[in-house]
N, C-alpha and C positions, 0 to 999 in steps of 0.2 A: 516433038507431041506422038503420039501414037494416032496410025491413021483407021487403025481398026482395035478393038479392043479386046485387051488381053484374055485367055477362056483360063479358069482354071478350073477343079472336078468341084470344091467347096469354097465359101468365099462366108468369112464371120464378119459381119460389119459392125463396129460401132462397141467397141470391147476393150474395156480397160485390163491392159496388157502387167499381168507379172512377169516378167522375163525368164522369173528364175535365179537372175545374178543377185536380188536382194536391194536393185534400184528399184526406186519408188515407180508406182506403175503409170501409164501412159494410156490415151485413147487411140487404138488402133483398128485399123482392119486387118485382116489376116486371111491367104489363100492357099488352100492347098491343092497340089497336085499329085496325085499317085501318092509315094507313102512321104513325101518330103512338103514343106513348108516352102512357096513357092514365092512369095511375096508379104510384107506388111509396109503397109504405110495407109496412106488416101487410096483406097482400090477403088473409088466410084465408077472409072472407065469399065471397069471389068468385069467379065460374065462369067456365070457356071450354071452349075446343073444344079448345085444346091445350095443355096442362101442362107444365112440362120442371121436374124436380127440380134443381136447381144443384146442392145439395148442399155449399155453402160457393165453391163454381168464380169466379173471377173473372168479372164481365160489365160490360163497357167499351163508350165507345162506339167503334162503327165505326171502323177506323183510317183513315186519310186521307192517302193518299200524296200528299203535294206536287208529287212529283218525278216524272213519268214522260213517257214516248215513248208513249205509249199509244195517239197519236191516232187510228190507224189499223185499229190491233188492236181499241177497241172495236168495233168495224164489221163487221168479218172474223172475229175471235173472238169473239162477244159473250157467252160464257160465261167470259170472264176470270177460268180457273183458276188462272191463277199469284198473281193478288193477291185470288180470293174465297177462296183456301186457307189466307190469312195472317191472314185478320182485314181485308182492307181494304175499306170498302165505298163511300169515294170515290175518282178519281183525276182530277191536275190534268195535264192534259196542255198543248202548247205551250213547254215550257223550252226554253231553250238558243239562243231565236232562230230554232227550227226549230217550224212549227205544218202541219196538214195545211189548215190555209183560212186567210184566202183565199189561195186560190195560183191560178194558172194559167200553168202553165209553158211553155215556147217547147219545150226539148230534154230531155234529161237531166237529174233533178235534181241538183241542185249539191250537195257536201259540205258538212255531214255531213247535208239534206235527204233524201239515199239510207239516213239509220239508218230513217226512216221506211215507207219502201219504194219499189215499182219506180215509173216514170214513172204508169204506170196507175191506182194508186191515189192520186193526186193528182187530183181531182174535183170538188172544192168552191171554183168558184173566189168564192162569197162565205162570208161566216161563217155566213149564216143558211143558206144552205146545209147548212153543218155541223152544224148546231143537227137542222134536220131529218132529218140523215142518222143522226145517234143516235140520237133518238128514235124512228125507222123500226125501227132494230137493236135497239130494247131490251136494250139491256148489263146484265148482270148486277149491275154496280155502277153508283154514279152520273159522273159526268164533268161535269168542269167545265173550263175551257179558254181559256189564255192566246195573243197572238196575238203570232208570230213576225218580230222585226225582221229575218233573212236573206230568211224569205219574201217579204214586203213589198217587199224591196229586188230579190228575182229577180224579183218583176210588173213591176217599172219599170224595170229599169238591165238595158242591153245587156252591160254587166259588174259583175262586182262587185269588182276589185280599184281601186275608186277610190272618191273619196265621189259621195253624191247630190247632184246639183243641187238646186236651190229649185225647180226644179217637178216633180223628182220627190220629193222630199220633202212639196211638197205633196201629191200624187196618192196615198202612202203614208198620210198624216195622216188622208186621208179616208176609205180602205180602211179603217185602225185607229177610227177615230170609227166607221163602220157596225158594226165587231164591236163594240166598245162598247155600242151601242144593241140590240144581240144579246144582249147579257148576258157578251158577253167580260170574264176578271178584267181584263183589264191587258196589258199591254207584256213580252215579255222578249227577252233577248238574247245574242249568242252569238262575245263578240267577240273570244274566244278565236281561232277559226276565220278561214282563211283566207276566208272568202264575208263576213265581215263586218268582217276586222282594218282595214280599209284606212278603217272609215267613221269618220271624227274623232267627239269627246265630241261637239263641236255639233249632228250629223248627228241623233246618239240625242237630245238635249237638245231640240232641234225637236220631234221627233217623240213624247215625252213628253211633250208641252206638254196636248194634250189628255184626261190620264189624271184629272190632279186633279177635273175637273167633273163627271168619272162617278164619281168617288169609287171610282180603279181603280188599281192599282200597278206598277213597274218590278221584275222580277226578271232579273237578269243571271249566266248563264257568264262571271267577269270577265277583262279581256283579256288576264290572267296569273294562275296558280295558282303559277309557278314565283316567283323571283327578285323580278319585279319588281311582286309579290304587291299592296306597301302602296303604290305606285302606281291600281295598279288598281282598290283598293280606292277609292282616293280620288277614283278617279275614277265610280265607282258613288253614291257618296255624295254628291255634285257635282249629278250627274243627276239623283239623287231631289230635291235642295234647290231646284235649275233651277224642275223640275216642280212642287215642292209635292208630293211623291206617297212614302209609300212605299219603300221598297227591298227584297228578298229575294235577299240574296245566295246562289244555287246551288251545291250539293254544297262546300261551304267547306273546304277543303285545302292541306295545305303539301308540290306537288309537287316533286318533285325530293328528292335525297338531299342538295345542298347548302343546301334550304328547311329540312328537317327540324328540329323544334326552335322553331320559329317561328310554332309557334302561339299562346305568350306573345304574342308582337309582338301578331300581328294580333287576338288575339282582346282584346289591351290596346286596339286602335282599334276595335275594333269597340264598346266601352266607351264610347270618348272618344266617338264617332259619335252613341248612343245617347241622350247628354245632348242633343244638339244636335237630331235628329231619328229617324222612324220606320224604322228597320231593324233587318232580323235576314237568319237564314241559316235552310237545312237543310244534311243531311247525310245518308251513307249511312255504317251499319257496319262499315268493311272496309276493309280498308288498298292495299289495288286497284282502280284508276280501271279506266274502259272507253268506246271510242268508236271514230269510224274510226283507220285506221291512219293517223299524221301523223311526216310525215319529220322535224318539228322536232324529236319525243320521241327520235328513233332515232341517242341519242350513242353507245351501247355502257354507258352508266353503270347501266344499271337494264334488270332483264329483260322482256323482252314478251313475252306470249304472241300467236300468233295465231289470231284464233276465224273468220276467213272470209277467201275472198278468191276474187273473180271468176274469172280466171285462173287459180288454183293451191286449188281446190277441198280437194285432199288435204291442205292447208297446218291445217286448221283443226284446233287442239289443240296445235300443235307452237310451241318458243319460237322467237322469231325467230333466235337465235342460233345457235343447232343448224339449220334452212334454210340461213342462212348459211356454215356450216362445210363441210354435204353440197352447197353449191351450188359452193364453192370462190368464195364474192367476200365484199365485206363486207356487213355487218348493212347500210346505207344501201342501196346495190347490190340486195341483197334484197329488202328494204322498196319501192324503185321495181316491181320486177316484179311483187311482190305485188298491187300495185293495183287496182282499188282493195280495199280489207280494211279487214279490223274487228278490234282488236288488243283484249288488257288488260295493263294497265301495272303494276309492281309497284313501286308510285312513291310510299307513305308511310309515314311510321314510324305503331306502333300508339299509343304515347304521343300525338302530336298529334291523331291519329284520337277518343281518349277524350276529350283533354281538350274538344276543337269539342263531341261529341256530347253532353257532360255540359252545359255553358254552356246557360244559363237561354233566353237566346234562338234555342238550336238545334229548330228542329224535324226531323221524320224524312222523309226520302225517298228513294225507294229506284235512282232514275234507270238501273230497271231497261232492256236494249234488247230486245222481244218479238220483232223480225226475224232478229235474229240467232241462227245454228244452233250456238253453244256459249255462248251467255249466260252474263253473267257471275252468279255464283249468287243477288248480290243481287234478281234479277226473281221472286225465289220467297222469298228467306230472310230479306231486312229485319226486317220487323217482328217476327218473334220471333227473331230473333238478338238484338234490340236487346231484348225482354223478357226471354230467358232468359239468352244468354249474357253481355250486360252487366247486367240488371237484380240478375237472382237469381243466378248464379257468378261474377261478376266484382264485384258488388256496386256498383258503380259511381257508380247512382242506384237511388234509391228507384222499386219499380214504380209506384206512382204520380205520381210524377216523367215515367217513363219513356209512360206512357197518354196525360198534356195533351201529350208534346212530338209524337205520334201522330194527337191527337184535338182536345184544344179548344185551345189554341195556334194550328194550323194552320186549326180553323174560323175564329178571329177576326182572323187575318190577310190570309186571301184573302175574308174577307167572305160566308161562306157560311153563309145564315140559318139558324137552329134546326136545325143539325147541329152535331158536335164535343161534344155534353156529353149529357149524364141531363137532361131535366128534362120533367115532364107537359107535353106541345102541342111538345114536338121531333120530328123522324123520328126512326121508328123504325129508326134503322140503329147494331146492335149485335153485338158477339164475344162470346160464353162460352168461356173459355178456360180451362186449368188451369194455376196458375201454376209448378205442381212438376214439370209436365212438357213445357212449353210449350219447342218448340228448332227451329232451322232445320236444314234435313237437304239443302238445297242445299248442293251442293261445288264445286266451280271443273272437277273433273275430271267430274261428276255432278252439273249444275247445277237438270236439272228433277225438283225431288224437294219436296212439300206439306210441309209443318211439321207435327210434332209438337204435340197437345193446343190445336190450338185446335178446339172440340168442336163449334159451330154459328152460324153469321155469317146475322144478318135485317139486308134494304136493304130499305130502306120499310114495315117489318114484316113483308116475307114470309121466311120461311126458304129461306135460299139454298143452304145449305152445311151436313153435317151428316156427323161423324164420318168425313171421309175424302172426301166426294162430294157433288157438284153435286146442288143438289134437279131441278136445271130449271125456277125459282120465278128469273124473268130481272126482276125489280121498277126494277133501275136507270132512271136519264133524264140529260138535260140539265141540270146546276143553274144558272141564271144566275147572277151576281154581286151580294148583297145590299145592304142598306146597311150600313153598315161599324156590327160589335157593337159599339160602345161603348158606347151610348144606349140599349140595349134592358134594361131595369130589368132582365127575368126571370134574361138571362143575364151580369148583374154588371155593372159600373160601370167594370170594370178597360181597363188601355190595351190593348189586343191585342198592341203590339209589346216 
């Protein structure tokens, strides 16, 4: 027995603990000391400067948003309200082949790198410079980063509508290796975009070769999410096998009406591949996607909402079909006139979204676009929507499984050491929420809304958000790639994929 009570900075009493592993919850107290979890159990004999009565509410590891485009946002808007207010404590940036570093632009950023900002926001010629900038900005959330294939291409190629030469691939590999040495998580690609579509599979294979030695991974916005999705999935698998690295398929979806229902086939292909290699995916819990306005997708088959347009800012929030009618032109002509622009595509079936979200290999990532003047509501609503709508209301998955998809699974897969689960000695990234009240408030018409039921968020031990307000504490930091967690006895030896 202790003769004097143990002391902590923060004590959370009587929480229903979801530890991030998918195990059923247990009622426990938790102590935070500095930036770490100091104790878990019955802590009635402890004292602390701050005491929080959880009254049975859920306490989970802070959510990890594995698919973001917050690369420049974490530096320009370091309070990170869209993410912190959802209980997100770590964001992974550099997805879809587009990253803020390493980048040296020759002119304007190529589409879709413009999603990250205008030309002047790209000021990190090396990955090391980006790491320094993140730490200097002191964002309210942790930041881990992938390196974009399109970013590397734009650094070394005079034009992007061709394959890279061997010399260009060597130059790209050298930059990728430098980034890996500074803690990058791996390589991402966006092969569906015109800026990378001309890259043959062999180019990406060659570029992925340095990843294995670094213990890094390959994440991909596949070459097609439409009719050719199985071919694109096969290509992703081939690249992973060639480089001998894990693969993450970004925002897995079956896009376009002809593809609806094919999640059965796609998930069967994923299951088959998982028997041979480490591969998983992420998704966001909505049946509409969003990116730059892509003329290839303007077919008249689906509704498209314009979110921004440089020549026609007044088009924001309007349907492309209505704009075309007003102008007396075809949708294709209207889309050409609106360029450069952003759009929301009404292109998925709810049944497919549910099947993919429920699959055990699927993590949750928002794919939110923070610079969009009318962002898709996933930017503010993704994580509460999974907890409230899909776990509680629709009963698609149990709450502990929803939490695992946002925490433990993500941390293991991306090699984020001592995060994503609740254990003594792990970083005190935590979210206290009310399972009965948690819900996403963001809508397509009114997307900038903080969620309900997220009561408190700690990042590295600092109380950063409470009762719909940021505290002002900004305790996030750049998180380098750690050793893959499979060997960490503390974290369990489960295969992370």
